[in-house]
C-alpha positions in Angstrom: -1.2 19.1 7.1 -3.8 16.8 7.9 -6.3 18.0 5.1 -3.5 17.1 2.6 -3.2 13.6 3.9 -4.5 10.4 2.5 -4.4 6.9 4.3 -3.4 4.1 2.0 -4.4 0.5 2.6 -3.0 -1.8 0.0 -4.3 -5.3 -0.4 -5.0 -8.0 -2.8 -8.3 -9.9 -3.1 -7.0 -12.9 -0.8 -6.3 -10.1 1.9 -9.6 -8.0 1.3 -11.2 -9.0 4.5 -8.2 -7.8 6.6 -8.1 -4.5 4.4 -11.7 -4.0 5.2 -11.3 -4.5 8.9 -8.3 -1.9 8.8 -10.7 0.4 6.8 -13.5 0.1 9.2 -11.3 0.9 12.0 -10.1 4.0 10.5 -13.7 5.0 9.4 -14.9 4.6 13.0 -12.1 7.1 14.5 -13.3 9.7 11.8 -10.6 9.2 9.4 -12.6 9.5 6.0 -9.4 10.2 3.9 -9.0 6.5 3.6 -8.3 4.5 0.3 -7.8 1.0 -0.6 -4.8 0.5 -3.1 -5.9 -2.4 -5.1 -2.9 -4.5 -6.2 -5.0 -6.8 -8.5 -7.8 -6.1 -11.0 -10.2 -8.2 -9.1 -10.1 -6.1 -6.1 -10.3 -2.9 -7.8 -13.4 -3.9 -9.8 -14.9 -5.8 -6.4 -14.3 -2.5 -4.4 -15.7 0.1 -7.5 -18.8 -2.0 -7.9 -19.4 -1.8 -4.2 -18.9 2.1 -3.8 -15.7 2.0 -1.7 -12.8 4.4 -2.0 -10.2 2.4 -4.1 -7.2 3.5 -6.1 -5.2 1.5 -8.5 -2.1 3.4 -9.8 -2.3 3.8 -13.6 1.5 4.0 -13.8 1.7 0.4 -12.4 0.1 -2.5 -14.0 -1.9 -5.0 -11.8 1.0 -6.9 -9.6 -0.9 -10.0 -9.0 -2.5 -12.2 -11.7 -5.3 -14.5 -10.3 -3.9 -18.1 -10.2 -0.5 -17.3 -11.7 1.4 -15.5 -9.2 2.7 -16.7 -5.8 2.7 -13.9 -3.5 4.0 -15.6 -0.2 7.0 -14.3 1.3 10.4 -14.9 -0.4 8.9 -15.6 -4.0 9.2 -13.4 -7.0 5.4 -12.5 -6.8 5.9 -11.2 -3.1 8.8 -9.1 -4.2 7.0 -7.5 -7.2 3.8 -7.0 -5.0 5.9 -5.3 -2.3 7.6 -3.0 -4.8 4.4 -2.1 -6.2 3.0 -0.7 -2.9 6.0 1.5 -2.3 6.0 2.6 -6.0 2.3 3.5 -5.7 3.0 5.6 -2.4 5.9 7.3 -4.0 3.7 8.3 -7.0 0.8 9.8 -4.4 3.9 11.7 -2.5 5.0 13.3 -5.9 1.5 14.6 -6.2 2.1 16.7 -3.2 0.0 14.8 -0.7 1.0 13.4 2.6 0.7 9.6 3.2 -0.1 7.3 6.1 0.7 3.8 5.0 -1.0 1.1 6.8 -0.5 -2.5 6.1 -4.0 -4.4 5.7 -3.6 -6.3 9.0 -4.0 -3.2 11.3 -6.9 -2.1 13.4 -6.8 1.3 15.2 -8.6 2.4 18.3 -7.6 6.1 18.2 -7.2 8.3 15.6 -3.6 7.9 14.2 -3.1 11.2 12.9 -3.9 12.9 16.4 -1.6 10.5 18.2 1.7 11.2 16.2 3.6 14.5 15.5 4.3 15.2 11.9 7.0 13.0 10.7 9.4 13.2 7.8 10.2 9.4 7.0 12.2 7.7 4.4 11.4 4.3 3.8 13.3 1.3 2.2 12.4 -2.4 1.2 15.5 -4.3 2.0 18.8 -3.1 1.3 21.3 -3.1 -1.4 23.8 -4.9 0.9 21.2 -7.8 1.7 22.0 -10.9 -0.1 18.3 -11.6 -0.6 18.4 -8.5 -2.5 20.9 -9.7 -5.3 19.6 -8.4 -8.6 17.4 -5.5 -7.3 17.3 -2.0 -8.7 18.2 0.9 -6.5 15.8 3.7 -6.7 17.3 6.2 -4.3 15.9 4.9 -0.7 13.7 2.3 -2.8 15.4 -0.8 -3.7 13.0 -3.0 -5.7 13.0 -6.1 -7.7 12.1 -5.6 -11.6 
C-alpha cells in the first residue's frame, strides 16, 4: 500500500547534485515520501542543516570516509558502498515499510507508484558464483563483501 511506502535515494556528497535532481523530480510528481540515504557523514550533516529529509542507518557506520575511500567501480570502497545501500534498504523493509529504491541518477516525469503494480522483488548484488565476488559473504539473496 502506498501510504506505507518510502522512496529511498542513496548518495554520497560527490553525487549529491544527482540525488537532488532525482529528489526534485519525485517532489514535482507529488511523491513527498522521498528520503535521501546519506552514505557519508558530510552528506548527512549538509542535508540536515538544510532541512532536507535525510536518513543515515544507525546500524551502519558511514561507508565513505572523505579523502580515504575510492568508490570507483571495482574498488573495495565501491563494494562496501553498494552493500551499505542494500543493507540500509533491508533494514527499512524489516521495519514493515515498502521501499522504492532509486539510484541517484534517475529523473521521473510521472508518478512511479502510479505507473507500476505492486511488486514483490528480491534483489542481489552480484552472485556467489561470480569470480568478482570471491571472498563475499552470502546474506540470503544479498551477497556482499565485508
